[in-house]
FIKE-790974 format. One record per residue (C-alpha): residue in three letters; x, y, z. Coordinates in steps of 0.5 Angstrom, whole numbers, padded with zeros to 4 digits, always signed. Layout:
BEGIN
ALAXYZ
...
END
This chain:
BEGIN
MET+0004-0022-0039
GLN-0003-0026-0038
LYS-0002-0032-0033
ILE-0004-0038-0036
ILE-0008-0043-0031
ASP-0006-0050-0031
LEU-0013-0054-0031
ARG-0010-0060-0029
LYS-0009-0057-0022
LEU-0016-0056-0021
VAL-0018-0064-0023
PRO-0017-0066-0015
LEU-0021-0061-0013
LEU-0027-0062-0018
ILE-0027-0070-0016
PHE-0027-0068-0009
PHE-0034-0064-0010
CYS-0037-0069-0014
CYS-0036-0074-0009
LEU-0038-0070-0003
THR-0045-0068-0007
LEU-0046-0076-0008
LEU-0045-0077-0001
CYS-0050-0072+0001
LEU-0055-0075-0004
ILE-0054-0082-0002
LEU-0053-0082+0005
PRO-0060-0079+0008
THR-0064-0083+0003
SER-0060-0089+0006
SER-0061-0087+0013
VAL-0069-0086+0012
LYS-0070-0093+0009
ALA-0066-0096+0015
ALA-0070-0092+0020
ILE-0077-0094+0018
THR-0080-0100+0021
TYR-0087-0102+0021
GLY-0091-0106+0026
SER-0097-0111+0024
GLU-0104-0108+0021
ASN-0109-0107+0026
SER-0117-0107+0023
PHE-0121-0102+0027
ASN-0127-0103+0023
LEU-0129-0107+0017
THR-0133-0102+0013
THR-0130-0095+0013
SER-0129-0089+0009
ASP-0127-0082+0010
ILE-0121-0083+0015
SER-0117-0078+0019
ILE-0112-0079+0024
ALA-0109-0075+0030
SER-0104-0076+0035
LEU-0106-0075+0042
ASP-0099-0077+0045
SER-0093-0081+0044
THR-0098-0088+0046
HIS-0105-0086+0044
TYR-0108-0083+0037
VAL-0115-0082+0035
VAL-0118-0084+0029
ALA-0125-0081+0026
TYR-0128-0084+0020
LYS-0135-0085+0016
ASP-0138-0092+0019
LEU-0141-0095+0013
ALA-0144-0101+0017
ASN-0148-0096+0021
GLY-0151-0091+0016
GLY-0145-0087+0014
VAL-0145-0084+0021
GLY-0139-0080+0024
THR-0135-0085+0029
ALA-0128-0084+0033
LYS-0124-0088+0037
VAL-0118-0088+0041
CYS-0112-0093+0040
VAL-0106-0095+0044
ILE-0099-0097+0042
SER-0093-0100+0044
GLY-0087-0099+0040
THR-0090-0101+0033
THR-0095-0105+0036
ILE-0102-0103+0036
THR-0104-0106+0043
SER-0112-0104+0043
CYS-0117-0099+0041
GLY-0123-0097+0045
ASP-0130-0097+0043
ASP-0133-0093+0037
VAL-0137-0087+0039
TRP-0141-0083+0034
PHE-0140-0076+0033
THR-0146-0075+0028
SER-0153-0078+0028
GLY-0154-0078+0021
GLU-0149-0079+0015
ASN-0143-0075+0014
TYR-0137-0075+0010
VAL-0130-0071+0009
ASN-0128-0072+0016
SER-0122-0069+0019
VAL-0119-0069+0026
THR-0114-0066+0030
ALA-0111-0066+0037
LEU-0112-0060+0042
ASP-0108-0064+0048
SER-0107-0071+0050
THR-0115-0072+0052
HIS-0118-0067+0047
PHE-0119-0067+0040
ALA-0123-0063+0035
VAL-0127-0067+0029
LEU-0129-0063+0023
TYR-0134-0066+0018
ASN-0139-0065+0013
VAL-0147-0067+0014
THR-0149-0069+0007
GLY-0153-0064+0004
VAL-0153-0059+0010
GLY-0146-0056+0011
SER-0140-0057+0015
TYR-0139-0058+0023
VAL-0134-0058+0028
VAL-0134-0061+0035
ILE-0130-0063+0041
GLY-0129-0070+0044
ASN-0126-0071+0050
THR-0122-0078+0053
ASN-0120-0081+0060
GLY-0113-0081+0058
GLY-0114-0088+0056
THR-0118-0091+0050
THR-0125-0089+0052
ILE-0128-0083+0049
ASN-0132-0080+0055
GLY-0137-0076+0050
TYR-0137-0069+0045
GLY-0139-0062+0046
THR-0144-0059+0042
ALA-0143-0059+0035
VAL-0142-0052+0031
SER-0144-0050+0024
VAL-0138-0048+0020
ASP-0142-0046+0014
GLY-0149-0046+0013
THR-0149-0049+0006
PRO-0146-0056+0003
SER-0138-0055+0003
SER-0133-0060+0002
TYR-0125-0061+0002
ASN-0125-0060+0009
SER-0119-0060+0013
ILE-0117-0058+0021
SER-0111-0056+0024
THR-0109-0055+0031
LEU-0105-0048+0033
SER-0105-0049+0040
SER-0109-0053+0046
THR-0115-0047+0045
LYS-0114-0045+0038
PHE-0115-0049+0031
VAL-0116-0047+0024
ILE-0121-0050+0019
ALA-0120-0049+0011
TYR-0126-0052+0006
GLN-0129-0051+0000
GLY-0135-0047-0001
ASP-0142-0049-0004
SER-0140-0050-0011
LYS-0147-0051-0013
ALA-0148-0044-0010
ALA-0143-0041-0014
ASN-0139-0040-0008
ASP-0134-0045-0009
ARG-0128-0041-0006
GLY-0123-0043-0001
THR-0125-0041+0006
ALA-0121-0041+0013
VAL-0124-0039+0020
ILE-0121-0040+0026
GLY-0124-0043+0032
THR-0123-0042+0039
VAL-0124-0046+0046
PRO-0125-0042+0052
ALA-0120-0046+0056
PRO-0115-0052+0055
GLY-0120-0058+0057
SER-0126-0054+0055
ASP-0131-0057+0049
SER-0135-0051+0047
ILE-0133-0047+0041
THR-0133-0040+0038
LEU-0131-0039+0031
GLY-0129-0033+0028
THR-0130-0029+0021
PRO-0129-0034+0015
VAL-0124-0031+0010
GLU-0124-0033+0003
PHE-0116-0034+0001
ASN-0118-0037-0006
END
């Protein structure tokens, strides 16, 4: 004889799982909303575009951008924070002498960062900047050409203190607009010289 299941006995169990599902959906959202607070805005430059930012350590960050008030040169500066307050920023230090765009910056360690940028009509370059551990940028190494033709949609990301990866779109005018990536290395932590590997098309 086939046993008949009383569905009424399953109702409490279904209610329990429904409540559990709702809690999983609601609690994380509420926690995130309660945890986010914002400090006051800090204007680091009045005429900028192509902005990228990277954390150097828990209290310092570097921002790279195109300085429209100075002919569009590539510029970077380091700022320091306390809690949610940006307390001060260092001086603007150019990493290009002419117009650039599509900046992307990444920190290699607490005093070194790499900037990927595109010189208008020429191509992409990458350069290492070094700081004094505060808000002063001491200078830059020698810029290295990433692609000898104009490229766009540049992006850079740190792999380690001596290695990073670059991705970009090739020159669309030359019918070579494929997505391309290349690995860059520095000989030792703290160095500002760069060696690039072989570019590889990924799309």
